[in-house]
C-alpha positions, 0 to 999 in steps of 0.5 A: 953933874949930880949923879942920878939918884942923889938927894941934895939936902939944904939944912941949918938953923931958922933964918940962916938962908936955906930957902934962898940957896935952895932956889939958886941950886934948883935953877943950877941943877934942874931941881925941885924942892921937897919941904922939910920944915915941919910947920910949913906943912900946915895950910894957912901958916904962911907969915909965921913960918916964912913960907915962900910965896909963889912969886918967891919960888921963882918957878921952882916946883915945891912939894909938901907945903900946905898938906895938913889942916892946923888941927892935924897932929904932926906925924913924922912917919906920914911925912916920911911916906909922902916925902919919899913919894915926892923924891921918887917922883922927882927922880922918875922925871929925871930931875934933882930933889932938894930936901930943904928945911930945919926940922932935923928929925924930918930930914933924917926920916927921909934920908935914912933907914928909919923905922919909928918905934910903936905906940900904945894908945893907953900909955899915950892917953895917960901921958897926955892926961898928965900933960893937960893936968900939970903942964909940960914942966914936970914931964920935961923934968922926968925926961931930962932925968931919964934921957938928958940927950933927948931932953936937950933936943926938945923945947921944954914947952913942946908937950907933944914931943915930950910925951912921945919921948916918954912913951918910947922910953916906957915902951922900950925900956931904953932912952928915947935916943937909943930908939933912933937908929944909927944912920944908914942911908936910904938915899945917896945924899949930899947935905949942905949946911947953911949958917951965919955968925951968931950975932948976925943970925940973932939980928936977922931973927929980930928983923924977920920977926919985925917983918912978920908982925908988919906983914900981919902975923896977928891977923893971920893967927886970928884967922887960923883960930877960926879954923881950930889952931888953938886945938892943934896939938902941933900947930899951936906950938909953932914959934910966933903962933904960940906967942900970938895965941897967948896975946889973944888970950890976954896972957901977954901984951902984944909987945911981950908976944913979939919979944918972946917970939924973938927970944924963943926963936933964938933958943930954937936956933941953938937947938937946931945947931946942936942937932945938925952939927953932930952930923959930920956928913954936913958940909957947912957954908957961911950964908954971908959969903958972896960965893955961897952958891958957887961953893955949894955947887963946887961941893956937889960937883966933888961929892955927888958924882 
């Protein structure tokens, strides 16, 4: 049995099988899922984020899906507030919260004592103007020189996160990574990590992207453009949507957009692994193991009492 007040986190790289395990654990533990995938927070971004349909949720309540419009910039601090409200509500009803997703900073923001560095509007505007004028490459080079560890955890094309890291460095005079606190639990938690052999996961990513295209990712992106996707500083950078937007602008062929989505997702998976594997508290399981659910329950029985 899970002790009252313990959060179960299911983490790991994209396409490794987190959602399937979370549904099985929710049924086994009388639990509810709290989303920790930063792009599943956006309304209408369904196909490209592999968001579970209502049927696929199999009766398990899901929280923090579809809460923001695609024009809304992501706010980890706001996500933290909403996620903790959801977790506390689940606890209050005597059920088990399962925090599920591959966005490592979002998971940390919920599970740990995590105060975010402040912001300076003028400094932020200067950096964003530089980003608009020059693109992300020179800012990323500056970040890599100032804080290689932070740069290693940020995609070179993710201008929003590069700007934020540089802002914190200028404000604090310290590396961005130094601004992140040492882990101190906010909730008691057990983290289950789900992963696959690299070759198998690479193949699964290719199959997933094929399915997204077949399910209508291009059409979904066109509809989201009508709702302002291209103006969304966060949503427009999402894997798949970013590449389809370039196709719609005539910068890539559709085949090039498809193939670049596969490559970019595989690169992103390496970064997710690097983030989560640094945390010795994560209990890793192979999602290809037919005993996966049984092993996850065993770990929880042994560690969450």
